[in-house]
C-alpha positions as CSV (number, residue, x, y, z in Angstrom):
1,M,-21.7,2.2,-19.6
2,T,-21.9,1.6,-15.9
3,Y,-19.1,2.7,-13.5
4,T,-18.2,-0.9,-12.9
5,Q,-17.6,-1.4,-16.6
6,R,-15.0,1.4,-16.6
7,L,-12.8,-0.6,-14.2
8,P,-9.6,-1.7,-16.0
9,T,-9.0,-5.5,-16.0
10,L,-6.9,-6.3,-13.0
11,P,-4.1,-8.9,-13.0
12,N,-4.4,-12.1,-11.0
13,L,-1.3,-11.5,-8.8
14,H,-1.7,-14.7,-6.9
15,R,-1.5,-16.8,-10.0
16,T,1.3,-14.6,-11.5
17,V,3.5,-15.0,-8.4
18,L,3.1,-18.8,-8.4
19,Q,4.0,-18.9,-12.2
20,L,7.1,-16.8,-11.5
21,V,8.1,-19.2,-8.7
22,R,7.9,-22.1,-11.2
23,Q,10.6,-20.4,-13.3
24,I,13.3,-20.7,-10.6
25,P,15.5,-23.6,-11.7
26,S,16.7,-26.4,-9.4
27,G,20.0,-25.4,-7.7
28,R,19.2,-21.7,-7.6
29,T,17.4,-19.4,-5.2
30,T,15.7,-16.0,-5.5
31,T,14.3,-13.5,-3.0
32,Y,10.9,-12.2,-2.3
33,G,12.2,-8.8,-3.4
34,D,13.4,-10.3,-6.8
35,I,9.8,-11.6,-7.4
36,S,8.4,-8.3,-6.4
37,R,10.6,-6.6,-9.0
38,A,9.6,-9.2,-11.6
39,L,6.0,-8.0,-10.9
40,G,7.1,-4.5,-11.8
41,D,7.4,-3.2,-8.3
42,Q,10.9,-1.7,-8.1
43,Q,10.4,-0.5,-4.6
44,T,9.6,-4.1,-3.5
45,R,6.6,-2.9,-1.5
46,S,4.8,-6.2,-2.5
47,A,7.6,-8.4,-1.0
48,R,5.9,-8.8,2.3
49,W,2.7,-9.9,0.7
50,I,4.6,-12.4,-1.5
51,G,6.2,-13.9,1.6
52,E,2.7,-14.3,3.2
53,L,1.3,-15.9,0.0
54,L,4.1,-18.4,-0.3
55,K,3.7,-19.3,3.3
56,N,0.0,-20.1,2.9
57,H,-0.6,-21.0,-0.8
58,P,-2.0,-24.3,-2.2
59,H,1.1,-26.5,-2.1
60,S,2.1,-29.7,-3.9
61,S,5.2,-32.0,-3.7
62,D,6.7,-30.5,-7.0
63,C,6.2,-26.9,-5.9
64,P,9.6,-25.0,-6.0
65,C,8.6,-22.4,-3.4
66,H,11.5,-23.6,-1.2
67,R,13.8,-21.8,-3.6
68,V,12.6,-18.3,-2.4
69,V,14.5,-16.8,0.5
70,R,14.8,-13.5,2.3
71,A,16.8,-10.5,1.0
72,N,19.7,-11.3,3.4
73,G,19.8,-15.0,2.3
74,E,18.0,-16.4,5.4
75,L,15.7,-19.2,4.5
76,G,12.6,-17.7,6.1
77,H,9.3,-19.4,6.4
78,Y,8.2,-22.5,4.6
79,V,4.7,-23.5,3.6
80,T,4.8,-26.8,5.5
81,G,5.9,-25.0,8.7
82,S,9.2,-26.8,8.8
83,P,12.3,-24.6,8.0
84,E,14.4,-27.8,8.2
85,E,12.5,-29.3,5.3
86,K,13.2,-26.2,3.3
87,R,16.9,-26.5,4.1
88,N,16.9,-30.2,3.1
89,R,15.2,-29.6,-0.2
90,L,17.6,-26.9,-1.1
91,Q,20.6,-29.0,-0.1
92,S,19.3,-31.9,-2.1
93,E,19.4,-29.6,-5.2
94,G,23.0,-28.6,-4.6
95,V,22.4,-25.3,-2.8
96,E,24.8,-24.6,0.0
97,V,23.1,-23.6,3.3
98,S,25.2,-22.4,6.2
99,E,24.8,-23.7,9.7
100,S,22.9,-20.5,10.5
101,G,20.5,-21.1,7.7
102,V,21.8,-18.6,5.1
103,V,22.3,-19.2,1.3
104,D,24.8,-17.4,-0.9
105,L,22.9,-14.8,-3.0
106,D,25.7,-14.1,-5.5
107,F,24.3,-16.7,-7.9
108,R,20.6,-16.2,-7.3
109,F,18.1,-16.4,-10.1
110,Q,16.7,-13.0,-11.4
111,E,16.1,-13.7,-15.1
112,F,12.3,-13.9,-14.9
113,E,10.0,-13.7,-17.9
114,S,7.2,-11.4,-16.8
115,K,4.7,-8.9,-18.1
116,S,5.3,-6.8,-15.0
117,P,1.7,-6.3,-14.1
118,L,2.3,-3.8,-11.3
119,R,4.2,-1.6,-13.7
120,E,1.1,-1.6,-15.9
121,L,-1.0,-0.5,-12.9
122,Q,1.5,2.3,-12.2
123,K,0.9,3.5,-15.8
124,L,-2.8,3.6,-15.0
125,Q,-2.2,5.6,-11.9
126,L,-0.2,8.1,-13.9
127,E,-3.2,8.4,-16.3
128,F,-5.5,9.0,-13.4
129,A,-3.1,11.7,-12.1
130,D,-3.1,13.4,-15.6
131,S,-6.9,13.3,-15.7
132,A,-7.2,14.8,-12.3
133,R,-4.7,17.5,-13.0
134,L,-6.7,18.6,-16.0
135,S,-10.0,18.4,-14.1
136,M,-8.6,20.9,-11.5
137,S,-7.6,23.5,-14.0
138,P,-9.7,26.8,-13.7
139,E,-11.4,26.2,-17.1
140,M,-12.4,22.6,-16.2
141,A,-13.2,22.6,-12.5
142,K,-16.9,22.1,-11.8
143,T,-19.0,24.7,-10.1
144,I,-20.5,23.3,-6.9
145,P,-23.3,25.1,-5.1
146,A,-22.8,25.9,-1.4
147,D,-25.8,23.7,-0.5
148,A,-24.8,20.7,-2.6
149,I,-25.5,17.3,-1.2
150,V,-22.3,15.5,-0.3
151,A,-21.5,11.8,0.4
152,G,-18.8,9.8,2.1
153,V,-17.6,6.4,0.9
154,D,-15.4,3.8,2.7
155,V,-14.4,0.2,2.3
156,A,-13.7,-2.5,5.0
157,Y,-12.7,-6.1,4.8
158,P,-14.6,-8.0,7.5
159,E,-13.3,-11.4,6.3
160,P,-10.8,-12.7,3.8
161,G,-11.9,-12.4,0.2
162,W,-14.8,-10.0,0.8
163,G,-15.2,-6.2,0.9
164,V,-18.0,-4.1,2.3
165,G,-18.5,-0.6,0.8
166,A,-20.6,2.1,2.3
167,Y,-22.1,5.3,0.8
168,V,-23.6,7.9,3.2
169,E,-25.2,11.1,1.9
170,V,-25.2,14.1,4.2
171,D,-26.9,17.5,4.1
172,P,-24.1,20.1,4.4
173,I,-26.3,22.6,6.2
174,D,-27.3,20.5,9.2
175,Q,-25.2,17.4,8.7
176,S,-28.2,15.2,8.8
177,V,-28.1,11.8,6.9
178,L,-30.2,11.8,3.8
179,Y,-29.4,8.3,2.4
180,R,-27.2,5.3,3.1
181,K,-26.2,2.2,1.1
182,T,-23.9,-0.7,1.7
183,I,-22.7,-3.4,-0.6
184,R,-20.8,-6.7,-0.1
185,V,-18.7,-8.0,-3.0
186,P,-15.8,-10.5,-3.4
187,V,-12.3,-9.0,-3.5
188,S,-9.3,-10.8,-4.9
189,F,-6.7,-8.0,-5.3
190,P,-4.3,-8.1,-2.3
191,Y,-3.4,-5.3,0.1
192,L,-0.2,-3.8,-1.4
193,P,1.1,-0.4,-0.2
194,G,0.8,2.1,-3.0
195,Y,-1.8,0.0,-4.9
196,L,-4.8,0.3,-2.5
197,T,-6.8,1.9,-5.3
198,F,-7.0,-1.4,-7.1
199,R,-8.3,-3.2,-4.0
200,E,-11.0,-0.6,-3.4
201,L,-12.3,0.3,-6.9
202,P,-13.9,-3.1,-7.4
203,V,-16.0,-2.3,-4.3
204,L,-16.7,1.4,-4.8
205,L,-17.7,1.4,-8.4
206,P,-20.5,-1.3,-8.0
207,L,-21.6,0.7,-4.9
208,L,-22.0,3.9,-6.9
209,D,-23.8,1.9,-9.6
210,E,-26.3,0.7,-7.1
211,V,-26.9,4.1,-5.7
212,S,-27.2,5.8,-9.1
213,A,-29.7,3.2,-10.2
214,S,-32.2,4.7,-7.7
215,R,-31.2,8.3,-7.2
216,P,-28.8,11.0,-8.4
217,L,-25.3,10.8,-6.8
218,A,-24.1,13.4,-4.5
219,K,-22.3,16.4,-6.0
220,I,-19.1,15.8,-4.0
221,I,-17.8,12.4,-2.8
222,F,-15.5,12.3,0.3
223,V,-13.2,9.3,0.1
224,D,-11.5,7.7,3.0
225,G,-8.0,7.7,1.5
226,N,-5.7,10.0,-0.5
227,G,-6.3,12.1,-3.5
228,I,-3.2,13.6,-5.1
229,L,-1.3,13.3,-1.8
230,H,0.2,10.0,-3.1
231,P,3.6,9.1,-4.5
232,L,2.2,9.1,-8.0
233,S,-0.5,11.8,-7.4
234,A,-3.1,9.1,-7.8
235,G,-4.7,7.9,-4.6
236,I,-8.1,6.2,-4.4
237,A,-10.0,9.5,-4.4
238,T,-8.2,10.5,-7.6
239,A,-8.8,7.2,-9.4
240,L,-12.5,7.1,-8.3
241,G,-13.1,10.7,-9.6
242,S,-11.2,10.0,-12.9
243,L,-13.3,6.9,-13.6
244,T,-16.7,8.5,-12.6
245,D,-16.1,12.2,-13.5
246,L,-17.4,13.1,-10.0
247,P,-15.7,15.7,-7.8
248,T,-13.8,13.9,-5.0
249,I,-11.9,14.8,-1.9
250,G,-9.4,12.5,-0.2
251,V,-9.2,12.5,3.6
252,A,-6.6,10.1,5.0
253,K,-5.7,9.2,8.6
254,S,-2.0,8.7,7.9
255,L,0.6,10.4,5.7
256,L,1.7,8.3,2.7
257,C,4.3,10.6,1.4
258,G,5.8,14.1,1.9
259,G,6.2,16.1,5.0
260,F,4.8,19.1,7.0
261,Q,5.6,21.2,10.1
262,R,3.9,19.3,12.9
263,E,5.0,21.4,15.9
264,E,2.3,23.2,17.9
265,M,-0.6,22.7,15.5
266,R,-3.8,24.0,17.0
267,K,-7.3,22.7,16.4
268,G,-8.7,24.0,13.1
269,E,-5.3,24.7,11.7
270,T,-4.1,23.5,8.3
271,R,-0.5,23.2,7.1
272,P,0.7,22.3,3.6
273,V,2.2,18.9,3.0
274,L,5.1,19.1,0.6
275,V,6.3,16.4,-1.7
276,G,9.6,17.8,-2.9
277,D,8.7,21.4,-3.4
278,E,5.1,20.8,-4.5
279,T,2.1,21.2,-2.2
280,R,0.1,18.0,-2.7
281,G,-2.3,18.3,0.3
282,F,-2.8,19.7,3.8
283,A,-2.5,18.5,7.3
284,F,-5.6,19.5,9.3
285,Q,-5.8,19.4,13.1
286,S,-9.4,18.4,13.4
287,T,-9.6,17.9,17.1
288,D,-7.5,18.9,20.2
289,R,-6.0,15.5,21.0
290,S,-6.0,13.3,17.9
291,P,-3.3,13.3,15.2
292,P,-4.0,15.5,12.2
293,I,-5.8,14.2,9.1
294,F,-4.6,14.8,5.6
295,I,-6.8,16.5,3.0
296,S,-6.1,16.5,-0.7
297,P,-8.2,17.1,-3.8
298,G,-9.0,13.9,-5.7
299,Y,-10.7,15.1,-8.9
300,G,-12.6,18.1,-10.2
301,I,-12.1,20.3,-7.2
302,S,-9.4,22.7,-6.1
303,S,-7.2,22.3,-3.0
304,Q,-8.8,25.4,-1.3
305,D,-12.3,24.1,-2.0
306,A,-11.3,20.7,-0.7
307,I,-10.3,22.3,2.6
308,A,-13.4,24.5,2.8
309,W,-15.8,21.6,2.2
310,T,-13.9,19.5,4.8
311,R,-14.2,22.2,7.4
312,K,-17.9,22.6,6.6
313,L,-18.5,18.9,7.2
314,M,-16.6,18.5,10.4
315,G,-18.5,17.4,13.5
316,K,-17.2,16.3,16.8
317,T,-15.1,13.4,15.4
318,R,-11.6,13.3,13.9
319,L,-12.9,12.7,10.4
320,P,-15.6,14.7,8.5
321,V,-19.1,13.5,9.1
322,P,-19.7,11.7,5.7
323,I,-16.5,9.6,6.1
324,H,-17.0,9.0,9.8
325,L,-20.5,7.6,9.1
326,A,-19.4,5.6,6.1
327,D,-16.6,4.1,8.2
328,R,-19.0,3.1,11.0
329,L,-21.4,1.6,8.5
330,T,-18.8,-0.6,6.9
331,K,-17.7,-1.9,10.4
332,N,-21.2,-2.7,11.6
333,P,-24.1,-2.1,9.1
334,A,-26.7,-3.4,11.6
335,V,-25.8,-0.9,14.4
336,A,-23.5,1.8,13.0
337,D,-23.9,5.3,14.4
338,P,-27.0,6.5,16.1
339,I,-27.3,9.4,13.6
340,L,-27.6,6.8,10.9
341,Q,-30.8,5.5,12.4
342,Q,-32.3,8.9,11.8
343,T,-31.8,8.9,8.1
344,R,-34.4,11.1,6.3
345,E,-35.2,10.5,2.7
346,T,-35.4,13.7,0.7
347,R,-35.4,12.6,-3.0
């Protein structure tokens, strides 16, 4: 079985949202947050994306998207670009709209019939977290030699509907580039906070398939994103490791959850990031001037080893060399970083 074949079937959220909108009866309204909850997202992190989708979706004269309003009752945007048309359509269905463009939400529609696809994805994330937790136990953790080849992976979205993934192998001794690979694939899953994993896996798994078809994969994969430093302990590094059984380290540029003592951090210093009373990762001051980065084990590696390997692979940039180079490669595969032009094949 290829890595790509291990990818769970992902829901078509665009189609699901439009189907939910069709359930709103004439004379009633609902909110973007209500639709988000119907998707299974109780924190309504997907509400902003739903608003953007309904502002730019394929529209027809019988489409009831005018029945979706903001959480405070304001009408918000309309797909035709005319808020007045949205008001007129609601009023023609018996919905009272105030002079300031606000509807009464006391009688809004919330009785959606839905399979809650985002709730199912949360269950998958919890499975990834359980798998990673087991992989980090002393009896299961993999033994990684000090001179093991490492790689960095990253994903960028240069244009709507497409993702570019990059894989860069680095020698941990001299940080020279041993191999590089890019892939460009269609992407349909939207950007949703907390669900980035399901946007990036469809790019990263085929990328690893293409690399493994020609050479052994690196012993450790650095991932631009979080490992267990995630609200569900299942960032992209954790999911990728769980599906491939490869040791992974998550390195993120921003803090998704938890907190740490930021004051007077010096270059080279690490401080624990706590989620509740649990240490899920570490803030690392990698340079004198830039904000800290956030390191967490993804899969098959301990927190201390994740820190040690990150330190070993630091160069002059904010991010460790494998991720820095993968990031540059996704942004501009033709030019990228000068060091990438010196790639030396070793196997």
